[in-house]
C-alpha positions in Angstrom: -33.7 -29.9 -26.9 -31.3 -28.9 -29.7 -32.0 -26.0 -32.0 -32.8 -28.6 -34.7 -35.3 -30.4 -32.7 -36.8 -27.3 -31.2 -37.4 -25.9 -34.7 -39.1 -29.1 -35.8 -41.2 -29.2 -32.6 -42.2 -25.5 -33.2 -43.3 -26.3 -36.8 -45.2 -29.4 -35.7 -47.0 -27.4 -33.0 -47.9 -24.7 -35.5 -49.1 -27.4 -38.0 -51.3 -28.9 -35.3 -52.7 -25.5 -34.4 -53.5 -24.9 -38.1 -55.5 -28.1 -38.2 -57.6 -27.2 -35.1 -61.2 -26.6 -36.1 -61.4 -23.4 -33.9 -58.3 -21.9 -35.7 -59.6 -22.9 -39.1 -62.9 -21.0 -38.4 -61.1 -17.8 -37.5 -59.6 -15.5 -40.2 -57.3 -13.8 -37.6 -56.0 -17.0 -36.2 -55.4 -18.5 -39.7 -53.6 -15.4 -40.9 -51.3 -15.6 -37.9 -50.0 -19.0 -39.1 -49.8 -18.3 -42.9 -46.8 -16.6 -44.5 -47.8 -13.6 -46.7 -46.5 -15.5 -49.8 -48.3 -18.8 -48.8 -49.2 -21.2 -51.6 -50.9 -24.6 -51.6 -51.6 -27.4 -54.0 -54.7 -28.9 -52.4 -55.8 -32.5 -52.3 -58.7 -31.2 -54.5 -56.2 -30.3 -57.2 -56.9 -26.6 -56.7 -54.1 -24.0 -56.2 -54.6 -21.7 -53.2 -52.9 -18.5 -51.9 -53.2 -17.0 -48.4 -56.3 -14.9 -49.2 -58.3 -17.6 -51.0 -57.6 -20.3 -48.4 -58.6 -18.0 -45.5 -61.7 -16.9 -47.3 -62.7 -20.5 -48.2 -62.2 -21.8 -44.7 -64.0 -19.0 -42.9 -66.8 -18.3 -45.4 -70.0 -17.3 -43.5 -72.5 -20.0 -43.7 -69.9 -22.4 -45.1 -69.2 -25.9 -43.8 -68.2 -26.1 -40.1 -64.5 -27.2 -39.9 -64.2 -30.9 -38.9 -61.6 -32.5 -36.8 -58.6 -33.8 -38.8 -56.7 -36.9 -37.6 -53.0 -37.0 -38.2 -50.4 -39.8 -38.2 -46.8 -40.4 -39.2 -45.9 -36.7 -38.6 -42.2 -36.1 -39.0 -39.9 -33.2 -39.8 -36.6 -32.3 -41.2 -34.8 -28.9 -40.8 -33.7 -28.0 -44.3 -32.1 -24.6 -43.4 -31.9 -22.5 -40.2 -35.2 -20.9 -41.1 -37.0 -23.8 -43.0 -38.6 -27.0 -41.7 -40.2 -29.6 -43.9 -43.1 -31.6 -42.3 -44.7 -34.7 -43.8 -47.7 -36.6 -42.4 -50.9 -38.3 -43.3 -54.4 -37.0 -42.5 -57.9 -38.4 -42.4 -61.2 -36.6 -42.4 -64.5 -38.3 -42.9 -62.7 -41.3 -44.3 -60.7 -39.3 -46.8 -57.0 -40.0 -46.5 -54.3 -37.5 -47.7 -50.5 -37.5 -47.7 -49.4 -34.0 -46.7 -46.2 -32.0 -47.0 -45.7 -28.6 -45.4 -42.8 -26.1 -45.6 -42.6 -23.9 -42.5 -40.4 -20.7 -42.6 -39.3 -18.8 -39.6 -40.1 -15.1 -40.3 -39.6 -12.5 -37.7 -39.1 -15.1 -35.0 -42.4 -16.9 -35.8 -42.9 -20.1 -37.8 -45.3 -19.5 -40.7 -46.6 -22.0 -43.3 -45.0 -21.1 -46.6 -46.1 -24.0 -48.8 -48.4 -27.0 -48.4 -49.4 -29.9 -50.7 -52.0 -32.6 -50.2 -52.2 -35.8 -52.2 -55.2 -38.2 -51.8 -54.4 -41.9 -51.3 -56.1 -45.2 -50.6 
């Protein structure tokens, strides 16, 4: 595996971990995957930062994270420390085009930016 493909594979692996309901329910596991300067433009239209997304996903008594199905996941290495992933997701019949920028920081791939756009 080349450095290029290993970086893309590492970002895809991290993205899939981030979508795991067990990870989404854990503030510590979520924080391990999000860059300190993380930003998101959610499919809801809301803008999120690291603290607000962790709080929303792990709120006591909040909704239980549901499985997310992905398709068409692909990646491009934009720089030695940046990978751009795109894919589609589906949860409870809601379909969303997704775009993620993963940044290697201290040897670890962290989600730096994410955007979701509903479709269909």
